[in-house]
N, C-alpha and C positions, 0 to 999 in steps of 0.2 A: 370525800365522796367515793374513794376508790376501795379502801379496805373494809372488810365485813367480818363477822364472826366466822365465816367460812375460810376457804383457802384462795389466796390470790398468788399467782405464780407466772413464771416465764415472761417477764416484762421485756418488751422490745420497743426501743425508741427509734422512730423513723428518721430518715436522713434530714428532714427539716428541723429536727431538734425540738419539735412541739407536739408531735402526734405520738401517743403512747398506746401500744397494743399489749394486751395481757389476757391471761386466762383466769377465770373465777368460777367457783361453784356457790358463791355467796350472793351474787346478783341474780335477779330473775332471768331464766334462760330456758333452753329447749331440753336440757337433760343434765347429765352428770356435771360437766364443766364446759362452759362456753367461752368464746373469745370476744373481747370487748375493745372499744377504742375510746380514748379521752384526749383532751387537748389542754395544754398549759403554755403560757408565755414566760412564766417566771419560776416554774417548778415549785411554787409554794401553794398554789391553788389549782385545781383541775376541774374540768367540766364534768357534768354528770355522764358516767360511762354509758356508751351505746352498744347494744348487742349487734354483732355483725350479721345476724340473720341466719335463716335456715339453709342458705346456699353453702355456708361454711360450717355452721353448728348443727349438731345432730342430737338425738336422745342420749348419746354416749359422751365420751370425754374428748374435748379438743383443747390442745395446748401448743406451746412452742411455735408461735407464728412468726414469720419474717416476711418482709415486703421488699421486692426487688427495687432497684434504684429507678427503673422506668415506671414504677407504680402500676404495673400491669400483671405481675405475677405474685401470687401468695403461696407460701410454703408453710405447712403446719402438720402437726401430729394428731391422729384421731384413732379412737378405739371403736369406731362405728362398725356396723354390720358389713361383712365382706373383707375384713382385714385378714392378714395371714397369721394373726395372733398378737394380742396385746395392742400396743400403739404402732400404727404404720404411718409412713410419711405420705402426704398428699400435696399435689400442686394444682392450683386453680388459676386459670388465665381469665382475666377480667375483660369484659366488653368495653368498659370505660376506665379511665385512670382512677386509682384509689384516691379518695379525697385527703390531701394533706394541706397544711396551712401555707406552705410556700415551696417553691422549687429550690432544690439544693443539689450540690455535687460534692464529691470527694476530690480534693486536690492532692496529687502525689507529686511532690517537688523533689527533684534529684539534682544535687550540686556536685560538679566535678572540677578538677584542676584542668585548665585549658591546655596545659603543656603535656602532662602525662596521662590525662584522662582518669586519674584516680579520684575516688569520692572524697569529699572534704567534710569532716565532722565538725560539729560545734560552730556552724555558721549561724550568725545572728540574722534572723529574718523578720522584717516588719512588713506586714501586708494590710491593706485597707482599701476602702471604697468610700465614695462620697456619701455622707449621711450615716456612716457606721464607724464604730470605734475600731481603731487599729489594733491588730493582734501581733504579739511578739512570740516567736518560737525559735528553737534551734534545731539544726539537723542532727540526726542520730549518728551512730558509729558507721553507718553505710552511706552517709551523706544525704539522707532522705528526711523529709518532713511531711506529715499528713495533716490536712485541715479539712473541716467541713465548712463550706462557704455557700452563700446564696448564689444561685445560678442566674445566668443572663444579666450579669453586671460586669462593669469594668473594674478591675482591681490593679492597683499599683503596688509594687513591692521593692524593697531595698534589702540587699544582702551584704553583710559586712563580716570580715574575718581578718584578723591580724596577719599580715604577710601577703594579702591579696587586695587587688583594686576593688573598690566598692562597685557593686553591680546594681543598676537601677533598671527596672522594666515595668511593663504593664501588659495586661491581657484581658480580653473580653471572654469571660468564663461562661460558656453556654452549655446547656444539656443537649448534646448532639448525637448521643448513641444510647444503646439500651442499658449501659451500665452507669451512666451519669458520673463518669470518672474522667478527670482531666490530668494528664501527665505532662509536666513541664521539666525539661532538662536545661540546666544552666551551667555554663562553663566560665569559671572565674579566672582572670589572669593574675599570675603572681605579681606582687608589687606592694606599694604602701597603701593601706586602707585609710580613708578619711575618718574612720571610727577611732583610731588611736593617735595620740600625739607622737610626734617624732622629735628626737633631740636635734635633728637637722631642720630648723625652721625654714630653710630655703626650699624645702620640698614643695610647700604650698605655692611657690612661684614657678614650679617646673612642670606642673601638670599640663600636658599638651594634647591630650586626647580625651574625648568623652563620647560615650555611646548612649543613644536615647532609643527606647523601645516603645512600640505602639500596639494597641489592640487592632484586630483585623478591620481594615477599612478606615482606620483612624488617622488623623493628621494634626489634631489639636494638642498643643503642649499642655501637660498637667502642671499644677502648681509646683509639684516636686521637681519636675524637669526644668521649669523656669528657675527654680532656686539653684539647681546644679549648674546651669548655664551661667547664671549671674555670679556664682561663686568662682567659676572658672575665669570669667572675664576680669573679676576684681583682683585676680592674682597679678595682673600686669599694670604697671604704672603708665607706661608709654604705649598706648594702644595703637597709635599711628605707625609704630614700628613693627606691628604684628599683622600677619595675614591669617584669616580664619577660613579654612576650607570646609565646606559643608556638603556631604554626599548622602543622598537619600536612597533607600532601598525598599523593596516590597517582597512579599512572598508570592507564590504562584496561585493563590486563590482568586478565581475569576478570570477575566479576559486579560491578555497580555497588554493591550493598549491601555486598559484601565489602570493596571499596576504601574506601567511606565509613567503615566500621568500622576498617579498617587505618589510615587517616589519623589517626583519633582515638587509636588505640593508640600510634602513633608519638609523637604530641604528648604524651600522658600520660606515656610513659616519659621523655621529656626533662624534663617538668615535675617528675616525681618526683626525677630526678637533681639538678635545680636546688635543690629543697628539701633534699636530702641534703647539699648543699654549704653550707647555711646560709641560703638565701633563704627568707624567710617565705612560707608557703603562700598567705597572703592577697595576696601581691604577685606571684603567678604566675597568669596567665590563659592557659588552653590550650583549643584547639579543633581538631577535625578537619574539614577542608573538602572531603573526598572527592577526586574526580578533578580534577587541574589541567589545564584546557583550554589549547589553544594549539599552536604549532608546535615546541615544545621536544622534544628527544629524551626517550624514556621514562625514562632514568636521571636526567634532570634534574627530572622531575615527581615522582619518589619522594623526597620531601624534607620536612624540618621547618625552618621559619624562626623564628629567635629574634630579637626586637627588644627593646631596652632603652629605657625612657622614665622620666621623673620622675613 
């Protein structure tokens, strides 16, 4: 329903991955070439194109439209009356949000070596959310990975790289600024990754630290976090000889008192789960230390640290 005997050009796929804007002189319009929108969920069939109307289209040529991430600014080219010659660029600020099928954002993930702060390339990243298929990507030469994700959902992610400890985190990715772009910086510690087998099988019995990360305001353990805790506990045959220290932290979003309480709730939830796995309650020490100060990104402050000692 999109292509005609005329010209269709300048396709622009909106951030939601389902809304397509394009220019055509083959569909009924106001002049030379107009801008239309259509939708698809599978890229095999598209809805009947809809003309964007006389606010954007004129008796002349309109093409090359783009939509800002906040869905309130349209940029396009037009040869309408009053141009400085040929096609000129125009910007239109909308009174209401441009209708797209879903909210989405661009995730800009940056991975660094925690020791020397150098970017790490070829880090295997798996990211997913409840009800959606997990995605697998790798960081580029600059240690970055870019993804388009549904906004206002909690995503958990696992990063693995030979020579580094596996990193597990979670974030609530919401559209909170005009650019609908979320930057996450992750610092991986050098060490043995659980992704790769080791000739020294005793390693699996030596892991003594685990970091768990939370979405803003969250304190519930994800299935993946529970799996990691269980895997850690199962390394030890004589649990009665081990002490598990659990320390919860929070970022500085909201009131200090709230975050101090939240850090304790996070720690207690982890402690309770350790006990449910067979660890003696007297061997579990937990505390909430409130806001974690420093230059870390907020998502890295929302965490619980588990350490195992004798």
